[in-house]
C-alpha positions in Angstrom: -44.9 145.3 136.5 -44.7 148.9 136.0 -46.1 151.3 138.6 -47.7 154.4 137.1 -45.4 154.6 134.1 -48.3 156.4 132.4 -47.5 159.3 134.7 -43.8 159.4 133.8 -43.7 161.0 130.4 -46.3 163.4 131.6 -44.2 164.2 134.7 -41.4 165.2 132.3 -43.8 167.3 130.2 -45.0 169.0 133.4 -41.4 169.6 134.6 -40.5 171.3 131.3 -43.4 173.7 131.2 -42.6 176.1 133.9 -39.7 178.6 133.8 -36.6 179.0 131.9 -33.5 176.8 131.5 -30.3 176.1 130.4 -27.4 178.1 129.5 -25.7 179.3 126.4 -22.7 178.1 124.4 -24.7 175.4 122.7 -22.1 173.4 121.0 -20.1 171.1 123.2 -17.6 172.6 125.7 -14.9 170.4 124.3 -14.1 168.9 120.9 -16.5 166.1 120.0 -18.9 167.0 122.8 -22.5 168.2 122.2 -25.3 169.6 124.3 -28.8 168.3 124.7 -31.9 169.4 126.6 -32.7 167.6 129.8 -34.6 167.8 133.0 -33.4 167.1 136.5 -34.3 163.5 137.5 -36.9 163.1 140.2 -34.8 160.8 142.3 -31.1 159.9 142.8 -29.8 157.8 139.9 -30.0 154.4 141.5 -31.2 152.0 138.8 -34.0 150.6 141.0 -35.1 154.1 142.1 -35.3 155.8 138.6 -38.7 155.5 137.0 -38.9 158.6 134.9 -37.6 159.5 131.5 -34.9 162.0 132.3 -33.2 159.8 134.8 -33.7 156.9 132.5 -31.7 158.7 129.8 -28.7 158.8 132.0 -29.0 155.2 133.2 -29.0 154.1 129.5 -25.7 155.9 129.0 -24.0 154.8 132.2 -25.2 151.2 132.5 -25.5 148.1 130.5 -27.5 145.1 131.7 -28.0 141.5 130.7 -30.1 142.6 127.8 -30.3 145.8 125.7 -33.2 146.9 123.5 -32.1 147.4 119.9 -32.2 151.2 119.3 -33.9 150.7 116.0 -36.2 147.7 116.4 -36.7 147.6 120.2 -35.8 143.9 120.2 -34.3 142.5 123.4 -30.8 141.4 122.6 -28.1 139.9 124.8 -25.6 142.4 126.2 -23.9 141.1 129.3 -25.8 137.9 129.1 -23.8 135.1 127.6 -26.8 132.9 128.0 -30.2 132.8 129.8 -31.5 129.2 129.8 -34.8 127.7 131.0 -36.7 124.5 130.4 -39.9 125.4 132.2 -40.3 129.2 131.9 -40.0 129.5 135.6 -36.4 128.5 136.5 -33.7 130.4 134.6 -29.9 130.0 134.6 -27.9 133.1 133.7 -24.3 133.2 132.6 -22.6 136.6 132.6 -20.1 137.4 129.8 -16.5 137.5 130.9 -14.3 140.6 130.6 -16.8 143.2 131.6 -15.8 145.8 134.2 -17.3 148.8 135.9 -15.6 152.1 135.1 -13.8 152.0 138.5 -12.1 148.8 137.5 -14.3 146.3 139.5 -15.3 143.2 137.5 -19.0 142.7 136.6 -19.9 139.3 138.2 -23.1 137.3 138.9 -23.1 138.9 142.4 -23.1 142.4 140.8 -26.6 141.5 139.5 -27.9 139.5 142.5 -26.8 142.1 145.1 -28.3 144.9 143.0 -31.7 143.1 142.6 -31.9 142.2 146.2 -31.2 145.9 147.1 -33.9 147.0 144.6 -36.5 144.6 145.9 -36.0 145.4 149.6 -38.8 147.3 151.4 -36.2 149.0 153.6 -34.5 150.6 150.6 -37.8 152.1 149.4 -36.9 151.9 145.7 -39.6 153.0 143.3 -38.9 150.2 140.9 -39.1 147.5 143.5 -42.2 145.9 141.9 -40.1 144.9 138.9 -38.7 142.2 141.1 -42.1 141.0 142.1 -42.1 138.0 139.8 -39.1 136.5 141.6 -39.8 134.0 144.3 -39.6 135.4 147.8 -40.6 139.0 146.9 -43.6 138.8 149.3 -41.1 138.4 152.2 -38.6 140.9 151.1 -41.2 143.5 150.1 -44.5 142.6 151.8 -47.7 144.5 150.9 -48.1 145.3 154.6 -46.1 144.8 157.7 -42.4 144.6 158.1 -39.8 143.0 155.9 -39.4 139.3 156.8 -36.3 138.4 154.6 -33.2 140.3 153.5 -32.8 138.6 150.1 -35.0 137.1 147.4 -35.2 133.3 147.8 -35.5 133.0 144.1 -32.0 134.4 143.4 -28.9 132.3 144.0 -25.2 132.9 142.9 -23.8 129.6 141.7 -20.4 130.8 140.4 -18.4 133.9 139.6 -20.4 134.4 136.4 -23.5 132.3 137.0 -26.7 132.7 139.0 -30.2 131.2 139.0 -33.6 132.9 139.0 -36.8 131.2 140.2 -40.0 133.0 139.5 -43.2 132.7 141.5 -45.1 131.8 138.3 -44.2 130.9 134.8 -43.3 133.9 132.6 -41.9 132.8 129.3 -40.7 136.2 128.2 -39.2 137.2 131.5 -35.7 137.4 130.0 -36.9 140.1 127.6 -37.7 142.4 130.5 -34.1 142.3 131.7 -33.0 145.2 129.5 -34.9 147.6 131.7 -32.7 149.9 133.9 -33.9 148.5 137.2 -32.1 145.3 136.4 -28.7 146.9 135.9 -25.7 145.5 137.9 -24.1 147.5 140.6 -20.4 147.7 141.8 -19.4 147.1 145.4 -18.7 150.9 145.6 -22.5 151.4 145.5 -22.9 149.6 148.8 -19.6 150.4 150.5 -19.6 154.1 149.7 -23.2 154.9 148.9 -23.3 158.6 149.4 -20.2 159.1 147.3 -21.7 156.9 144.6 -24.9 158.9 144.5 -22.9 162.1 143.9 -21.1 160.6 141.0 -22.6 157.3 139.8 -20.3 154.5 138.6 -21.6 152.2 136.0 -20.4 149.9 133.2 -21.8 151.7 130.1 -20.2 153.8 127.4 -20.2 157.1 129.3 -18.8 158.3 132.7 -20.5 160.9 134.8 -18.0 163.8 135.1 -20.1 166.3 137.0 -23.7 167.2 137.9 -25.1 170.5 139.2 -28.8 170.2 139.9 -30.8 172.8 138.0 -28.0 173.4 135.6 -26.2 170.5 133.9 -24.9 167.0 134.0 -21.7 166.4 132.0 -21.0 162.9 130.7 -17.9 161.9 128.9 -16.9 158.9 126.7 -15.4 156.0 128.6 -12.5 155.0 126.4 -12.1 151.6 128.1 -15.7 150.6 127.6 -15.6 146.9 126.5 -19.0 146.8 124.7 -19.7 146.8 121.0 -21.7 150.0 121.2 -18.9 152.5 122.0 -19.8 156.2 121.9 -19.2 157.9 118.5 -18.8 161.2 120.3 -16.6 162.4 123.2 -19.5 163.3 125.5 -22.8 164.9 126.2 -23.6 168.0 128.3 -27.2 167.5 129.5 -28.5 171.0 130.1 -31.5 171.5 132.4 -34.6 173.2 130.9 -37.9 173.6 132.6 -39.6 175.0 129.5 -39.4 173.2 126.2 -40.0 176.5 124.3 -36.8 177.9 125.8 -34.9 174.8 124.7 -36.3 175.2 121.2 -35.4 178.9 121.1 -31.8 178.0 122.2 -31.6 175.4 119.5 -32.5 177.9 116.8 -30.1 180.5 118.3 -27.2 178.0 118.2 -27.0 177.7 122.0 -28.1 174.1 122.1 -27.3 171.1 119.8 -30.3 168.8 120.5 -33.8 169.2 121.8 -35.9 166.0 122.1 -39.1 167.7 123.2 -40.3 169.9 120.4 -43.3 171.8 122.0 -46.7 171.5 120.4 -46.8 175.3 119.8 -43.8 174.9 117.5 -45.0 172.0 115.4 -46.5 174.3 112.8 -43.0 175.9 112.2 -40.5 173.2 113.0 -40.1 171.9 109.4 -39.5 175.3 108.0 -37.2 176.1 111.0 -35.1 173.0 110.8 -35.8 171.2 107.6 -34.2 167.8 107.6 -32.9 168.4 111.1 -36.3 167.7 112.6 -37.2 164.0 113.2 -40.4 162.4 114.4 -40.6 158.7 114.9 -43.1 156.3 116.4 -42.6 155.5 120.1 -44.0 152.9 122.5 -46.5 155.4 124.0 -50.3 155.3 124.0 -52.7 157.8 125.4 -56.0 156.6 126.8 -59.0 157.7 128.9 -59.3 155.6 132.1 -62.4 155.1 134.2 -63.0 154.8 138.0 -64.4 151.3 138.4 -64.5 151.8 142.2 -67.4 154.2 141.5 -70.5 151.9 141.1 -71.9 154.3 138.5 -69.2 153.2 136.1 -69.3 149.5 137.1 -72.9 148.7 136.7 -74.2 146.4 133.8 -74.6 148.4 130.6 -71.8 150.9 131.2 -69.6 149.1 128.7 -72.0 150.3 126.1 -71.6 153.9 127.4 -67.8 153.6 127.3 -67.9 152.1 123.8 -70.3 154.9 122.6 -68.0 157.5 124.0 -65.1 155.9 122.1 -67.1 156.1 118.9 -68.0 159.7 119.6 -64.3 160.8 119.5 -63.0 162.0 116.1 -59.4 160.9 116.5 -58.3 161.7 113.0 -59.4 165.3 113.3 -57.9 165.8 116.7 -54.5 164.3 115.8 -54.4 166.4 112.6 -55.4 169.7 113.9 -53.8 169.7 117.4 -50.9 167.4 117.2 -49.9 168.0 113.5 -49.3 164.3 112.8 -47.1 163.6 115.8 -49.9 161.4 117.1 -51.6 158.5 115.3 -55.2 157.5 116.0 -55.1 154.3 118.1 -56.8 151.1 116.9 -55.7 148.9 119.7 -54.3 149.1 123.3 -50.6 148.6 122.5 -48.2 150.4 120.1 -47.2 149.9 116.5 -43.5 149.8 117.6 -44.1 146.2 118.8 -44.7 145.1 115.3 -47.1 142.3 114.4 -44.8 139.6 115.7 -44.6 141.4 119.0 -48.4 141.7 119.5 -49.5 144.9 117.8 -52.7 144.2 115.9 -53.9 147.2 113.9 -57.7 147.4 114.0 -58.2 145.1 117.0 -60.4 147.8 118.5 -62.6 147.5 115.4 -65.7 149.7 115.0 -65.4 150.8 118.7 -62.5 153.1 117.7 -64.0 154.5 114.5 -65.8 157.8 114.6 -69.5 157.2 114.2 -71.6 159.8 116.0 -74.9 158.3 115.2 -74.0 154.9 116.6 -72.2 156.5 119.5 -75.4 158.3 120.7 -77.5 155.2 120.4 -75.0 153.1 122.4 -74.8 155.7 125.2 -78.6 155.8 125.4 -78.8 151.9 125.4 -76.3 151.8 128.3 -78.4 154.1 130.4 -76.9 157.4 129.6 -74.0 159.3 131.0 -73.5 158.5 134.7 -74.5 161.5 136.7 -75.8 163.2 133.5 -72.5 164.7 132.5 -69.0 163.5 131.6 -66.1 165.3 133.4 -62.7 164.4 132.0 -60.0 165.1 134.7 -56.5 166.2 133.7 -53.6 168.1 135.1 -53.6 171.7 133.9 -49.9 172.4 134.4 -48.6 170.5 131.4 -48.5 171.1 127.7 -51.6 170.7 125.6 -53.8 168.6 127.8 -56.5 171.3 128.0 -56.5 171.7 124.2 -57.0 168.0 123.4 -59.5 167.4 126.3 -61.6 170.3 125.0 -61.4 168.8 121.5 -62.5 165.4 122.8 -65.4 167.0 124.7 -66.5 169.0 121.7 -66.5 165.8 119.6 -68.6 164.0 122.2 -70.9 167.0 122.6 -71.5 167.2 118.9 -72.3 163.5 118.7 -74.8 163.8 121.6 -76.3 167.2 120.5 -75.6 168.6 123.9 -72.9 171.2 124.4 -72.7 170.5 128.2 -72.6 166.7 128.0 -68.8 166.6 128.4 -66.6 169.2 130.1 -62.9 169.3 131.1 -62.1 169.0 134.8 -58.6 170.5 135.3 -56.6 169.8 138.4 -54.0 172.4 139.2 -50.8 170.4 139.3 -49.6 167.0 138.2 -48.9 166.1 141.8 -52.4 166.9 142.9 -53.8 165.0 139.9 -51.8 161.9 140.8 -52.7 162.1 144.4 -56.4 162.2 143.6 -56.0 159.1 141.3 -54.0 157.3 144.0 -56.7 158.1 146.6 -59.5 156.9 144.2 -61.2 160.2 144.0 -61.9 160.2 140.3 -65.7 160.5 139.6 -65.4 160.1 135.9 -62.9 159.4 133.1 -59.3 160.7 133.5 -56.4 161.2 131.2 -53.9 158.4 131.2 -51.2 157.0 129.1 -48.4 154.4 129.0 -44.8 154.5 127.9 -43.5 151.0 127.6 -40.9 149.7 130.0 -39.9 147.0 127.6 -41.2 146.1 124.1 -43.6 143.3 125.0 -47.4 143.2 124.6 -47.5 141.9 128.2 -46.2 145.3 129.3 -49.1 147.2 127.7 -51.8 144.9 129.3 -50.9 143.2 132.6 -49.7 146.3 134.6 -52.8 148.3 133.5 -55.7 145.9 133.5 -54.8 142.8 135.6 -56.7 142.7 138.9 -54.9 144.8 141.5 -51.9 145.3 139.1 -49.5 148.1 140.0 -50.8 150.6 137.5 -54.5 149.6 137.4 -55.5 153.0 138.7 -59.2 152.5 137.8 -59.4 149.1 139.6 -60.9 147.3 136.6 -61.1 143.6 137.2 -62.1 140.8 134.9 -61.5 137.1 135.6 -61.4 136.1 131.9 -58.7 138.7 131.2 -56.7 137.6 134.2 -57.0 133.9 133.2 -55.8 134.7 129.6 -52.8 136.7 130.9 -51.8 133.9 133.2 -52.0 131.4 130.3 -50.0 133.7 128.1 -47.2 134.2 130.6 -47.0 130.4 131.1 -46.8 129.7 127.3 -43.3 128.8 126.2 -44.0 129.5 122.5 -43.8 133.3 121.8 -46.3 133.3 119.0 -48.8 131.3 121.1 -48.2 133.7 124.0 -48.8 136.7 121.8 -52.1 135.1 120.6 -53.3 134.7 124.1 -52.4 138.2 125.0 -54.4 139.4 122.1 -57.3 137.4 123.2 -57.0 139.1 126.6 -56.8 142.4 124.8 -60.1 141.4 123.1 -61.7 141.3 126.6 -60.4 144.8 127.2 -62.1 145.8 124.0 -65.4 144.1 124.6 -65.6 145.9 128.0 -63.9 149.1 126.8 -61.9 149.0 130.0 -60.2 152.1 128.8 -60.7 154.2 125.7 -57.6 154.2 123.4 -57.0 157.6 121.9 -53.7 157.8 120.0 -50.2 156.6 119.7 -47.5 159.2 120.4 -44.4 159.9 118.3 -41.1 161.0 119.7 -39.8 164.2 118.2 -36.4 166.0 118.2 -34.6 168.8 116.5 -30.8 169.2 116.2 -28.1 171.6 115.1 -25.9 171.5 112.0 -23.0 170.3 114.2 -24.6 166.9 114.6 -25.3 163.9 112.3 -26.6 160.4 112.7 -29.3 161.6 115.2 -32.1 159.1 115.9 -34.7 158.3 118.5 -35.1 154.8 119.9 -38.6 153.2 120.3 -38.8 154.7 123.8 -38.6 158.2 122.2 -35.1 158.8 123.7 -32.2 160.0 121.6 -29.6 157.3 120.8 -26.8 159.4 122.3 -23.9 157.0 121.8 -24.4 156.9 118.0 -24.6 160.7 117.5 -21.6 162.2 115.7 -20.2 165.7 116.0 -19.0 167.3 112.8 
């Protein structure tokens, strides 16, 4: 249940494309400490209020939850969970491992989780990640869609012992435990509630790092917590996260020796990065997909036959050429609506899109004509103009479509000045044609690529697409206790998305990073975030 996550990585890109940033003295300010590019988080670093990448980086260093996603495979593995048991995929009993503490000395107990989740779900607390708790019974009273809050706590959460609590969901969801590695589900110490303003200034967690200081617009300094009880202790002494609002400036600082790690290599530098950095440049697949979404609240895009128009448009896009010439192999043409990082067992099915995602200009033109032609006579692809290379790829997509249709005005870009304006227009249902979208996974499940985006009235279904067959298959998949069977049902649901071309998949995105000679063992996880705790300083 992810609200507008497709916006998040773009928010970061927008944030980092404006001015200058970050400071000099690129190596760490102390032995074993290194510096890394960063952007100020959008909101205070409360776990349930952080839903963008930069804040998420810090949460992943400062907190550990019941599960953690393996930094290599993305698999959900037990961290603080000693066990999560269920017999019906709706009622779960959780036992928290003994011996874990917050860095202020407080023990991590069952109540640390239950209190944190109740706080996150509460309408009064206005947490951006509240919808993550929407599967838990009682959410409709704690966070009603309209009106005032009618309960203070989720009826589906009950503490049954110092280290045990139960969860009752409003519906069956067999893979619910795998969602619990997401930052919104982190535990919180009593200090968060008793001294909230002090906690916000210097968050206290239970992860391998401590927050030492933070100056907005300049830097956040994190240091290794020597008493951290987990198996993934930091291999360095700390990280100085330096704020940059321009990824080109960060890259220049990296080359000049004023920065140790930049995890956002700008598109303008992709031609040179290998000669600049050699083996110190990495690019790895990430759980991110780019799409074109459609406004189904506009009857011109929701009439019978427009599925042929959308399929024809998909076939008119030369994905291979665009990813090669603009993105220099940091994007891969999409052939389904998920991500290769899921693996085949996790639900990725290469080629599921079939011919609809293969460049075929002749067939594309015929399908668009059979579907009644372009609604309104022209395609206007809306995007925010204040970020990165959106204009470049939108123009390339339109050129490809125009060539297929033999009409150089069939498709044009429709830039909106700022990301905020762009999102406001989407939220107000003002799109009159396709608009750029994308999705960065919250957790590595096929469900996360489908349900939040295409289920009727789902949190990130910005185009308001609705299909009863899709909804029914998703409900069946969530209720299925066998993972392989659940994945099969989700793929059937994805087939409904394909047959209706609910959104046009464009390409999967890679994460990229460059680093200095001071560092070794640098890697990106499947969320495209550096695995900070495993980096070593020479």
